[in-house]
N, C-alpha and C positions, 0 to 999 in steps of 0.2 A: 459612704465609703469611697475614697478616691483611689483609682488604679492608674498606673502610668499608661499613656496612650499607646506606647509600644510595650508589649509584655514579653519577657524573656521566657521562651519555652525551653524546659530543661531536658526534654526527651533524649537529646543526643549528647548530653554532657557526660554521661557515664557509659555503661556497658553497651548500649545500643548505638554508640557513636564514637566520640573523641576519647572516651575512657580517661577523663581528666583525673589527675591526682588531687588530693585534698588541697594542696598548695595552689594548684592551677585553678581549682574551683573558687577558692577564696579570691584569687586575683580577678577571675572573671566576674564574680559577684560585685567586687569593688569597682570594676570597670563599668558595669551596668549602672551602679549608683552615680558614678561620676558623670554619666551621660543621661541622667534623669530617668533611667529605667529602674523602677522600684518594685515592680510586680513580677513574681516568678511563678510560672505555671507548671504544676506537677500532676502526676497520676500515680496511684499505687502500683500500677502494672509496669511503669517505665523501668527499663533495664531488668526485666523479669523480676520485678518487685525489689530492686536494689537501689534505684536512683535516689529515692527519698533519704535512705540511710546515708548514702555518700554525700548528698547535699547537706544533711543535718550535721554530719561530722565537720564539714567545712564551715558551716554557719557558726557552730559552737566555738570553733577555734578562731574565728574572725573577730574583729572588733565592731562588727555591725550591730546596731541596736534593733531590737525586734520592731519597735514602733516606726522605724524608718523604711520598712519593707512590707509588702503584702504577699501572702502565700495563698495560692489557689491549688487545690488538689481535687482529684476525681476518684470515684469508687464505682464498683458494680460489675466490671469485667473480670471474669475468672478464666485464667489461662490454664492449659494443660502443660505445665512445666514442672521441673523438679522441685521448685520452691513450694508448689501446691499439689496436693494429691487429688487432682481433678481428672475425671475420665473423659471430659469433653469441654471445649470452650463454651461458656454460657454467661448469662447475666444473673446477678443475684441482688435483690433489693428487699429482703426481709429486714425487719427492724433491728434484730440482733446483729445481722451482718453489717448493715450500714454503720451502726454505732461502733462495732469492733474494728471495722476498717478505718474509720476516722481516728480512733484511739491508737491504732497502729501507726497511722501517718503522723500523728502528733509525736509519738515516741521516736519514730525514725527521723523526723525533721527537727527534733529537739526543741519543740515549741509547745506552748500551752493552748494555742488556738489556731484555727485556719481562718483567714479573712473571708474565704469563699469555698464552699464545697459544691462540687458538680456531680450529678449522676452522669456517668460517662457515655452511655448509650441507652436508648429506650429498650425496654424488654416487653414482650407480649404479656408477661405475667406480672407486670407492675400493679401493685395494690396501693392506690393513693392514700388510703387511711393509714396503712402501715408505714409508708414512707413519711407521712406527716408526723406520726408519733415519734419516729426516730429523729427527724429534724427538729421538732419542738424540744425534745429532750436535750439534744446536742446544743441548741441555742440557749436553753435554760441553764445548762451546765457551763456555758461560756466557752464551749469547745469549737464552735463555729460562729462567725458573725453574720454571714449571708449564705443563701442557698440558691443554687441555679442548676441548669442542666447543660448537656452537651449533645449535639447532633439530634435534637428533638424537633419535630414539626409543630406548628401551632396547635393542631388538634391534640397532640400528645401532651403539650404543655397545659392545654385546657383540662385534660384528664387529671393531671397532678393538681391543678389549681382548684379542683373540686374540694380539696382539703387544705392546701397550703400555697402561699404565694411563691412564685418562681421569679427570681430577681435577675437572672442572666441566662443567656444561651450562647454557647461556644460552638460554632459551626464551620464547616469548610466553605471558604469564600475567597475567590481570586478572579482575575480576569478570565482565566481559562476554565474555572469551575464556579459559575455564578448562578446556579439554579436557585439558591436561597433568595436571590434578588427578585425573583419572579414568582415564587410559589407561596408568598405570604410570610415567610420566616422572618425576614428583616423588617417587613411591615409590622409584624407582631411586636418586634423589639421596640419600634418607634411608638406604636399605639399604646403599649403598656409599660413604657419606660424601663425596659430590661437592658442590662448591660450587654451589648453585642460584642462578641469576640470572634475572630476568624483564625482558624488553624490552616496551615499550608497557604499563607497569603500570597506567595509567589506562584502558586499553581504548578503546572508542569513545564513552564517556560524553559527552565534550565535543565530539565530532566529528560526531555524527549524531543525528537525532531518531528514536525508535522507541518502541513500546509498552513494551518492557523498560526503556528509559531513563526513560520517564515514571513507571513504577512505582518505579524506583530513586530518582528525584528526590524523590518523595513521602516515601519512607523517610528519605532523607538530610536532608530539611527538619527532621525531628524530631531526628535524630541529631547534627546540627551544634550544636544547643542542648544536648543531653545531654552531649556530649563537649567542648564549646567548641572545635570544630575546623571546618575548611573541608571542602567536598565532596571536593576532591582528597586531602586528608589522610586522610579516612575511607576512600577507595578504596585508598589505600596501606596503611592499617592493616588492611584486610580481607585483603590478600595477605600482609602481615607476620605475620598470625596463624597461617599455615600452618606445620606443624612441620618443613618442609624448610628452615627458616631462610633463606627467600628473600631475596636482595639485589636490590631493584629498581634497574634502570638507568633513571634519570630523564632524559628527553631535553630538558628545558627549558634554554634558554640565558638565562633571566631570573633575576637574583640573588634576588629576593624569593621566587620559587617554589622555588628550590633550598633556601633556608632553611626554608621551610614543609615541604618534603619531609623534611628531616632531623628536624624537630620531630615528624613523624608517628611516628617510631620509638618515642616515649614513650607512644603511645596503646595501651592494652591493651583491645581490643574484647571485649565480653562475648560468650560463646559463642552465646547465643540471638540477640543482635543480628547476629552473623555469619551465622547461618542465615536471619534475616529478610531480609538483603540478598541472600543466595543465592536465596531464594524469589522475591524481587522480580525478579531477573534471569531466572530460569527460567520464571516464570509459574505455578508450582505448588509445593506443599510436597514435601519429600523423601519417598521411598517409605517 
């Protein structure tokens, strides 16, 4: 299964962000395709369980062919919101719930299958056998093509793989949040050929002021000229350099920034420059 190297994260397209109209969503979807971004990342919870439906309406009205895009969605997080009668935020991974959640996503997205289903976050109550039963049925019924996880550690993946293969892991990874680079998570993706995806790939660089970000800004001031690229493109190029072949999930709903993100794929960052940025974030040279 082929996914675009830059994945369009839809979390901010609707209620939780830009609140795009159907027409605006169609335009944004077409803009993505024009820039070779063919994969769209969803979760049942986005927009308080409304994003998938909004996207589905736009997809239905568009002239986009289903075979030209890939749809990823997630399940498992239960919010305490008016759309659900939950008494507490929790995770739910029983067989019936996984299947019903996927069936709801298919209905909302107005499609007959997901290219990839992810378990959104690990739960202490996960039962590998029950999860495997749900995934096997969903695959047998043609409702999902591939199965993966999100925010799982290697040991948590090993637990699931007692019963069923895990084909992907979507984790937080950026220059400013790079723990998965050192705790075995990305190593696991390489060793077992899992699709590695990163959410929040720009980290906190544009969201907060810190000593680390001040050091990074100083380095980027020189690198933007060297590479003829913007700061956000260089931050993407930094994680794209990792041998796990990471696929950044870019959360912007702005057309210009989506194109800039795709253009970052062509930047081959020099190894020493990569470590200069790492050193700027960490505040010290590597051991």
